[in-house]
C-alpha positions in Angstrom: 5.4 -80.1 -145.8 4.7 -82.0 -142.6 5.8 -85.7 -142.4 5.1 -88.4 -139.8 7.7 -88.3 -137.0 7.8 -92.1 -137.0 7.7 -93.4 -140.6 8.3 -90.2 -142.5 5.1 -90.5 -144.6 3.7 -87.2 -145.9 0.9 -85.8 -143.7 -2.2 -84.1 -145.1 -2.4 -80.3 -144.7 -3.3 -79.3 -141.2 -6.7 -77.7 -140.6 -7.6 -76.0 -137.4 -6.0 -77.0 -134.1 -2.6 -78.6 -133.4 -0.8 -80.0 -136.5 -0.7 -83.8 -136.7 2.6 -85.5 -136.0 1.8 -89.0 -136.9 0.1 -90.6 -139.9 -1.8 -93.3 -138.1 -2.7 -94.8 -134.7 0.1 -97.4 -135.2 2.7 -94.7 -135.5 1.3 -92.8 -132.5 1.4 -96.0 -130.4 5.0 -96.7 -131.5 6.0 -93.1 -130.5 4.4 -93.6 -127.1 6.3 -96.9 -126.5 9.5 -95.2 -127.5 9.0 -92.3 -125.1 8.2 -94.8 -122.2 11.3 -96.9 -123.0 13.5 -93.8 -123.2 12.2 -92.6 -119.8 12.8 -95.9 -118.2 16.3 -96.1 -119.6 17.1 -92.6 -118.4 15.9 -93.5 -114.9 18.0 -96.7 -114.9 21.0 -94.8 -116.0 20.6 -92.2 -113.3 20.1 -94.8 -110.7 23.1 -96.8 -111.9 25.4 -93.8 -111.9 24.3 -93.1 -108.3 25.8 -96.4 -107.2 29.3 -96.5 -105.7 31.4 -99.3 -104.2 30.7 -98.0 -100.7 26.9 -97.9 -101.4 27.0 -101.4 -102.8 29.1 -102.8 -99.9 27.0 -101.1 -97.2 23.8 -102.3 -98.8 25.1 -105.9 -98.7 26.2 -105.5 -95.0 22.7 -104.1 -94.0 21.0 -106.9 -95.9 23.0 -109.8 -94.2 22.7 -108.1 -90.8 18.9 -107.9 -91.3 18.2 -111.3 -93.0 21.2 -113.4 -92.0 22.8 -116.0 -94.3 26.3 -117.3 -94.7 27.5 -114.4 -96.8 26.7 -111.9 -99.5 24.5 -112.4 -102.5 24.9 -110.3 -105.7 21.2 -110.9 -106.6 19.8 -110.0 -103.2 22.1 -107.0 -103.0 20.9 -105.8 -106.4 17.3 -106.2 -105.3 18.1 -104.2 -102.1 19.5 -101.3 -104.3 16.6 -101.7 -106.8 19.0 -102.2 -109.7 19.8 -104.9 -112.1 22.3 -107.5 -110.9 24.6 -106.7 -113.8 25.0 -103.1 -112.5 26.9 -104.4 -109.5 29.6 -106.0 -111.6 30.8 -102.5 -112.6 32.0 -102.2 -108.9 32.8 -105.7 -107.7 33.8 -108.8 -109.6 31.5 -111.2 -107.7 30.3 -112.2 -104.3 33.8 -113.3 -103.1 35.1 -109.8 -103.6 31.9 -108.3 -102.2 32.4 -110.4 -99.0 36.0 -109.2 -98.7 35.0 -105.6 -99.1 32.2 -106.0 -96.5 34.7 -107.4 -93.9 37.2 -104.7 -94.8 34.6 -102.0 -94.4 33.4 -103.2 -91.0 36.9 -103.6 -89.6 37.7 -100.1 -91.0 34.7 -98.7 -89.1 36.3 -100.1 -85.9 40.0 -99.3 -86.0 42.1 -100.1 -83.0 43.4 -97.1 -81.1 46.9 -95.8 -81.5 49.1 -96.3 -79.5 46.6 -98.2 -77.3 46.8 -98.8 -73.5 50.2 -99.4 -71.9 51.3 -103.1 -71.5 51.1 -105.9 -74.0 48.4 -107.8 -72.0 46.0 -104.8 -71.9 46.5 -104.2 -75.7 45.8 -107.8 -76.6 42.8 -107.9 -74.4 41.5 -104.7 -75.9 41.9 -105.9 -79.4 40.2 -109.2 -78.7 37.2 -107.5 -77.0 36.9 -105.0 -79.9 36.9 -107.9 -82.4 34.3 -109.7 -80.2 32.0 -106.7 -80.3 32.3 -106.6 -84.1 31.1 -110.2 -84.2 28.3 -109.5 -81.8 27.1 -106.7 -84.1 27.7 -108.7 -87.3 27.5 -112.4 -86.2 27.6 -113.7 -89.8 31.3 -112.8 -90.2 32.8 -115.8 -88.4 30.4 -118.0 -90.4 31.7 -116.4 -93.6 35.3 -117.0 -92.5 34.5 -120.7 -91.9 33.3 -121.1 -95.5 36.4 -119.6 -97.1 39.5 -121.6 -98.0 41.7 -118.6 -97.3 41.3 -115.6 -95.1 40.2 -112.5 -97.0 42.9 -110.2 -98.2 41.4 -107.3 -96.2 43.9 -104.5 -95.3 41.9 -103.3 -92.4 41.4 -106.8 -91.0 45.1 -107.4 -91.4 45.6 -104.1 -89.5 44.4 -106.0 -86.4 47.1 -108.6 -86.9 49.7 -105.9 -87.4 48.5 -104.0 -84.3 48.8 -107.2 -82.1 52.2 -108.0 -83.4 53.4 -104.6 -82.4 51.8 -105.1 -79.0 54.2 -107.9 -78.2 57.2 -106.5 -80.0 60.4 -105.8 -78.0 59.5 -108.5 -75.4 62.3 -110.9 -76.4 60.0 -113.1 -78.7 61.0 -114.2 -82.1 58.8 -112.9 -85.0 57.1 -116.3 -85.8 56.0 -116.5 -82.1 54.6 -113.0 -82.3 52.7 -113.9 -85.4 51.2 -117.0 -83.7 50.1 -114.9 -80.8 48.3 -112.4 -83.0 46.6 -115.0 -85.1 45.7 -117.1 -82.0 43.8 -114.2 -80.4 41.7 -113.7 -83.5 41.1 -117.4 -84.1 39.8 -117.9 -80.5 37.6 -114.9 -80.8 36.1 -116.1 -84.1 35.6 -119.6 -82.8 33.8 -118.4 -79.7 31.6 -116.1 -81.7 30.6 -118.7 -84.3 27.4 -119.8 -82.5 26.2 -116.1 -82.4 25.0 -116.4 -86.0 22.7 -119.3 -85.1 21.3 -117.4 -82.1 20.5 -114.2 -84.0 17.7 -115.7 -86.1 16.6 -118.6 -83.9 12.9 -118.8 -83.1 13.6 -119.4 -79.5 16.3 -119.0 -76.9 18.9 -121.7 -76.0 16.9 -122.3 -72.8 13.7 -122.7 -74.7 15.3 -125.0 -77.2 16.8 -127.2 -74.5 13.6 -127.2 -72.5 11.7 -128.5 -75.6 14.1 -131.5 -75.7 14.2 -132.2 -72.0 12.7 -135.6 -72.5 15.3 -136.6 -75.0 18.1 -135.3 -72.7 16.8 -137.2 -69.7 16.6 -140.4 -71.8 20.2 -139.9 -73.0 21.5 -139.2 -69.5 19.6 -142.1 -67.9 22.1 -144.6 -69.5 24.8 -143.3 -67.2 27.3 -143.1 -70.2 27.7 -139.4 -69.7 28.3 -138.8 -66.0 30.0 -135.4 -66.4 27.3 -134.1 -68.7 24.7 -135.4 -66.2 26.0 -132.9 -63.7 25.0 -129.9 -65.8 23.0 -127.3 -64.0 22.4 -123.6 -64.4 26.0 -122.6 -63.6 27.4 -125.1 -66.2 24.8 -124.0 -68.7 26.0 -120.4 -68.2 29.6 -121.5 -68.5 28.8 -123.0 -72.0 27.4 -119.7 -73.3 29.5 -118.0 -76.1 30.5 -115.0 -74.1 31.7 -117.2 -71.2 33.8 -119.3 -73.5 35.3 -116.2 -75.0 36.2 -114.7 -71.6 37.6 -117.9 -70.2 39.6 -118.7 -73.3 41.0 -115.2 -73.6 42.2 -115.3 -70.0 43.9 -118.7 -70.6 45.5 -117.5 -73.8 46.9 -114.4 -72.2 48.3 -116.4 -69.3 50.0 -118.7 -71.8 51.5 -115.7 -73.6 52.8 -114.4 -70.2 54.4 -117.8 -69.5 56.0 -117.8 -73.0 57.4 -114.3 -72.4 58.7 -115.3 -69.0 60.4 -118.4 -70.3 62.1 -116.5 -73.1 63.4 -113.9 -70.7 64.9 -116.5 -68.3 66.9 -118.3 -70.9 
């Protein structure tokens, strides 16, 4: 004897055609809703199982590269992957860990060469320029560093520090001095790159922004209180650009390291 597949009620004997499976329209509607829910749950499960830490991290990187911001967002990353935000917590504990993994992934994509060029100066210069290129490609990273109370515990970021320490090893320097040199190179590069994030999504260039405020600038300079700033021209404006600050600062830092090495060797 046939019974309803939803409520189990006895069905009348089947006549011609396909046998009835439900006793009423209500049971038929309920069966339809259950099929739709099961299909949606299966799709969500399949999509969730397709996630991985690498996919989550790279989606977050692409999102911040494209839209800017001070760092990762669990909600925006979930929307980017078209999954529920809770799905991400199976892979990362929160946006702080997501940010750390993003930085680790990016620096892992740009490893420093082994053994590197000959000479400590060439090695430090290469490492600084490579880090600079990372920030040009992902200008939000220095901004994210500035918002954290401690540097991220990223093994592949720390590999840059280790590489730089090895670059100045066996030069007669004590270990704390070598650590200062390695960190100093990175700190300068990050600081010089910090304005890049503001430029990436600005509606106008620095020249256009300054031009729109030329009246305010002239009024400020007319007081005579800023005689050096009043001398600014095209060459000084170019000197104030982030890439110029990076190059000049790097040159000065490396000269200072050379002086430190020379002083230690002549003791």
